LUMZAMAR-973701 format. One record per residue (C-alpha): residue number from 1; residue in three letters; chain; x, y, z. Coordinates in Angstrom, 1 decimal. Each point is the difference from the previous one (the first is absolute). Layout:
residues N
+-----+------+-----+--------+--------+--------+
| seq | type | mol |      X |      Y |      Z |
+-----+------+-----+--------+--------+--------+
| NUM |  ALA |   A |      X |      Y |      Z |
...
+-----+------+-----+--------+--------+--------+
END
This chain:
residues 149
+-----+------+-----+--------+--------+--------+
| seq | type | mol |      X |      Y |      Z |
+-----+------+-----+--------+--------+--------+
|   1 |  MET |   A |    0.0 |    0.0 |    0.0 |
|   2 |  ASN |   A |    1.2 |    3.4 |   -0.9 |
|   3 |  THR |   A |   -0.8 |    2.2 |    3.0 |
|   4 |  ASP |   A |    1.9 |    2.9 |   -1.5 |
|   5 |  GLU |   A |   -2.4 |    0.0 |   -2.9 |
|   6 |  PHE |   A |   -3.0 |   -0.2 |    2.3 |
|   7 |  ARG |   A |    1.4 |    2.9 |    2.1 |
|   8 |  LYS |   A |    0.4 |    2.1 |   -3.2 |
|   9 |  ILE |   A |   -3.6 |   -0.6 |   -1.0 |
|  10 |  VAL |   A |   -1.2 |    1.2 |    3.4 |
|  11 |  GLU |   A |    2.3 |    3.0 |    0.3 |
|  12 |  ASP |   A |   -0.5 |    1.2 |   -3.5 |
|  13 |  PHE |   A |   -3.7 |   -0.2 |    0.2 |
|  14 |  ASP |   A |    0.0 |    1.7 |    3.4 |
|  15 |  ARG |   A |    2.1 |    2.9 |   -1.3 |
|  16 |  ASP |   A |   -2.1 |    0.4 |   -3.1 |
|  17 |  ILE |   A |   -3.5 |    0.0 |    1.6 |
|  18 |  ALA |   A |    1.2 |    2.8 |    2.3 |
|  19 |  THR |   A |   -0.4 |    2.2 |   -3.0 |
|  20 |  LEU |   A |   -3.7 |   -0.6 |   -0.4 |
|  21 |  ASP |   A |   -2.5 |    2.2 |    1.8 |
|  22 |  ALA |   A |   -3.1 |   -1.3 |    1.8 |
|  23 |  ASP |   A |   -2.5 |    1.4 |   -2.5 |
|  24 |  ARG |   A |    1.6 |   -1.7 |   -2.9 |
|  25 |  ALA |   A |    0.3 |   -3.3 |    1.9 |
|  26 |  ALA |   A |   -3.7 |    0.2 |    0.8 |
|  27 |  ARG |   A |   -1.2 |    0.5 |   -3.6 |
|  28 |  ARG |   A |   -1.9 |   -2.9 |   -1.4 |
|  29 |  PRO |   A |    0.9 |   -1.0 |   -3.6 |
|  30 |  SER |   A |   -2.8 |    0.5 |   -2.5 |
|  31 |  ASP |   A |   -0.1 |   -3.8 |   -0.5 |
|  32 |  GLY |   A |   -1.2 |   -0.4 |    3.6 |
|  33 |  SER |   A |    3.1 |   -1.9 |    1.1 |
|  34 |  TRP |   A |    1.8 |    0.5 |    3.3 |
|  35 |  SER |   A |    1.5 |    3.4 |    0.8 |
|  36 |  LEU |   A |    3.6 |    0.3 |    0.9 |
|  37 |  LYS |   A |   -1.0 |   -0.1 |    3.7 |
|  38 |  GLU |   A |   -1.8 |   -3.2 |   -0.5 |
|  39 |  ILE |   A |    2.9 |   -1.6 |   -1.9 |
|  40 |  LEU |   A |    2.3 |    1.0 |    2.9 |
|  41 |  GLY |   A |   -2.6 |   -1.5 |    2.4 |
|  42 |  HIS |   A |    0.0 |   -3.2 |   -2.0 |
|  43 |  LEU |   A |    3.8 |   -0.1 |    0.3 |
|  44 |  ILE |   A |   -0.3 |    0.5 |    3.8 |
|  45 |  ASP |   A |   -2.5 |   -2.9 |    0.1 |
|  46 |  SER |   A |    2.4 |   -2.1 |   -2.0 |
|  47 |  ALA |   A |    2.8 |    0.8 |    2.5 |
|  48 |  ALA |   A |   -2.3 |   -0.9 |    2.9 |
|  49 |  ASN |   A |   -1.1 |   -3.3 |   -1.5 |
|  50 |  ASN |   A |    3.5 |   -1.0 |   -1.1 |
|  51 |  HIS |   A |    1.6 |    1.0 |    3.3 |
|  52 |  ASN |   A |   -2.4 |   -2.5 |    1.7 |
|  53 |  ARG |   A |    0.9 |   -2.7 |   -2.6 |
|  54 |  PHE |   A |    3.8 |    0.6 |    0.3 |
|  55 |  VAL |   A |    0.1 |   -0.2 |    3.7 |
|  56 |  ARG |   A |   -2.2 |   -3.1 |    0.2 |
|  57 |  LEU |   A |    2.1 |   -1.7 |   -2.7 |
|  58 |  ILE |   A |    3.2 |    0.6 |    1.9 |
|  59 |  GLN |   A |   -1.6 |   -2.2 |    2.6 |
|  60 |  GLY |   A |   -1.0 |   -2.9 |   -2.3 |
|  61 |  ASN |   A |   -2.5 |   -0.9 |   -2.7 |
|  62 |  LEU |   A |   -3.3 |    1.8 |   -0.2 |
|  63 |  GLU |   A |   -3.3 |   -1.7 |   -0.5 |
|  64 |  SER |   A |   -3.5 |    1.4 |    0.0 |
|  65 |  PHE |   A |    1.2 |    3.6 |   -0.1 |
|  66 |  PRO |   A |   -2.4 |    2.4 |   -1.7 |
|  67 |  THR |   A |    0.7 |    2.0 |   -3.2 |
|  68 |  TYR |   A |   -1.5 |    3.5 |   -0.2 |
|  69 |  LYS |   A |   -2.3 |    1.8 |   -2.4 |
|  70 |  ALA |   A |    1.8 |    3.1 |   -0.9 |
|  71 |  ALA |   A |   -3.0 |    2.1 |   -1.1 |
|  72 |  ASP |   A |   -1.8 |   -0.8 |    3.2 |
|  73 |  TRP |   A |    2.9 |    1.0 |    2.1 |
|  74 |  VAL |   A |    0.5 |    3.3 |   -1.8 |
|  75 |  SER |   A |   -3.7 |    1.0 |    0.1 |
|  76 |  SER |   A |   -0.5 |   -1.1 |    3.6 |
|  77 |  GLN |   A |    2.9 |    2.1 |    1.2 |
|  78 |  SER |   A |   -1.1 |    3.2 |   -1.8 |
|  79 |  TYR |   A |    3.5 |    0.8 |   -1.3 |
|  80 |  GLN |   A |   -1.6 |    2.6 |   -2.3 |
|  81 |  ASP |   A |   -0.8 |    2.0 |    3.1 |
|  82 |  ALA |   A |    3.2 |   -0.6 |    1.9 |
|  83 |  ASP |   A |    2.7 |    2.6 |    0.6 |
|  84 |  TRP |   A |    2.6 |   -0.2 |   -2.9 |
|  85 |  ASP |   A |    3.0 |    0.7 |    2.2 |
|  86 |  ASN |   A |   -1.0 |   -2.7 |    2.5 |
|  87 |  LEU |   A |   -0.5 |   -2.5 |   -2.8 |
|  88 |  ARG |   A |    3.5 |    0.8 |   -1.4 |
|  89 |  ALA |   A |    1.5 |   -0.3 |    3.4 |
|  90 |  LEU |   A |   -1.7 |   -3.3 |    0.8 |
|  91 |  TRP |   A |    1.1 |   -1.5 |   -3.3 |
|  92 |  ARG |   A |    3.6 |    1.2 |    0.4 |
|  93 |  VAL |   A |    0.4 |   -1.3 |    3.6 |
|  94 |  TYR |   A |   -1.8 |   -3.3 |   -0.6 |
|  95 |  ASN |   A |    2.1 |   -0.7 |   -3.1 |
|  96 |  ARG |   A |    3.3 |    0.9 |    1.8 |
|  97 |  HIS |   A |   -1.0 |   -2.4 |    2.7 |
|  98 |  LEU |   A |   -0.7 |   -2.7 |   -2.6 |
|  99 |  LEU |   A |    3.5 |    0.6 |   -1.5 |
| 100 |  HIS |   A |    1.4 |   -0.6 |    3.5 |
| 101 |  VAL |   A |   -2.1 |   -3.3 |    0.3 |
| 102 |  VAL |   A |    1.0 |   -1.2 |   -3.4 |
| 103 |  ALA |   A |    3.7 |    0.8 |    0.5 |
| 104 |  GLY |   A |    0.0 |   -2.2 |    3.1 |
| 105 |  LEU |   A |   -1.9 |   -3.0 |   -1.4 |
| 106 |  PRO |   A |    1.6 |   -3.2 |    1.2 |
| 107 |  GLU |   A |    1.3 |   -2.0 |   -2.9 |
| 108 |  ASP |   A |   -1.8 |   -3.1 |    1.2 |
| 109 |  SER |   A |   -3.4 |    1.8 |   -0.1 |
| 110 |  LEU |   A |    0.1 |    0.9 |   -3.7 |
| 111 |  LYS |   A |   -1.6 |   -3.3 |   -1.2 |
| 112 |  ASN |   A |   -2.7 |    0.0 |    2.6 |
| 113 |  GLU |   A |   -3.3 |   -0.1 |   -1.9 |
| 114 |  TRP |   A |   -3.4 |    1.7 |    0.2 |
| 115 |  ILE |   A |   -2.4 |   -2.7 |   -1.1 |
| 116 |  LEU |   A |   -2.6 |    1.7 |   -2.1 |
| 117 |  GLU |   A |   -2.0 |   -3.1 |   -1.0 |
| 118 |  GLU |   A |    0.8 |   -3.7 |   -0.3 |
| 119 |  ASP |   A |    3.3 |   -0.4 |   -1.8 |
| 120 |  VAL |   A |    0.3 |    3.7 |   -0.6 |
| 121 |  GLY |   A |    2.3 |    2.2 |    2.0 |
| 122 |  ALA |   A |    2.4 |    2.9 |    0.0 |
| 123 |  ASP |   A |    3.2 |    0.0 |    2.0 |
| 124 |  LEU |   A |    1.3 |    3.0 |    2.0 |
| 125 |  GLU |   A |    2.8 |    0.8 |   -2.5 |
| 126 |  TRP |   A |   -2.6 |    0.2 |   -2.8 |
| 127 |  LEU |   A |   -2.4 |    2.1 |    2.1 |
| 128 |  VAL |   A |    2.6 |    2.6 |    0.8 |
| 129 |  GLN |   A |    1.1 |    0.3 |   -3.6 |
| 130 |  ASP |   A |   -3.7 |    0.2 |   -1.1 |
| 131 |  TYR |   A |   -0.7 |    2.7 |    2.6 |
| 132 |  TYR |   A |    2.6 |    2.3 |   -1.5 |
| 133 |  GLU |   A |   -1.0 |   -0.8 |   -3.6 |
| 134 |  HIS |   A |   -3.6 |    0.8 |    1.0 |
| 135 |  MET |   A |    1.1 |    3.2 |    1.5 |
| 136 |  ALA |   A |    2.0 |    1.0 |   -3.1 |
| 137 |  HIS |   A |   -3.0 |   -0.8 |   -2.2 |
| 138 |  HIS |   A |   -2.2 |    2.3 |    2.0 |
| 139 |  ILE |   A |    2.6 |    2.7 |    0.1 |
| 140 |  ARG |   A |    0.1 |    0.0 |   -3.8 |
| 141 |  LYS |   A |   -3.8 |    0.2 |   -0.1 |
| 142 |  PHE |   A |    0.1 |    2.8 |    2.6 |
| 143 |  TRP |   A |    2.3 |    2.1 |   -2.2 |
| 144 |  GLU |   A |   -2.1 |   -0.7 |   -3.1 |
| 145 |  LYS |   A |   -3.0 |    1.4 |    1.9 |
| 146 |  VAL |   A |    1.9 |    3.1 |    1.1 |
| 147 |  GLY |   A |    0.5 |    0.8 |   -3.7 |
| 148 |  ASP |   A |   -3.8 |   -0.2 |   -0.5 |
| 149 |  LEU |   A |   -1.0 |    2.2 |    2.9 |
+-----+------+-----+--------+--------+--------+
END
């Protein structure tokens, strides 16, 4: 795992979103998709859910652990009405903590598996890589939306 690459994703995005004002972040695109605040909220939810998975997988395999419905999480937490500076700070601090967790993952935990259904699972190493790929995907979408607002 390349924690330097993960750290760069987090630090670059943190630096770049500091340039956006709250009014722009709250604008809803004409296509009705998530605002920038809601995208950032989704990334916070992703951090929270993956944090739980990572820590549990350090301790062993995971069975019967729930997935989450992203749209439901975003709408039920009213990210659209949340304070932009607080969202940015929460995302930054949570992801810096996750970098700390990932940097300290015990080698023998990386193959611990989250069993999603019979004969289908994902190991911790894959989940960590997927977390940062998911983040990078949403960051790209985020900046595409900024150009449309």
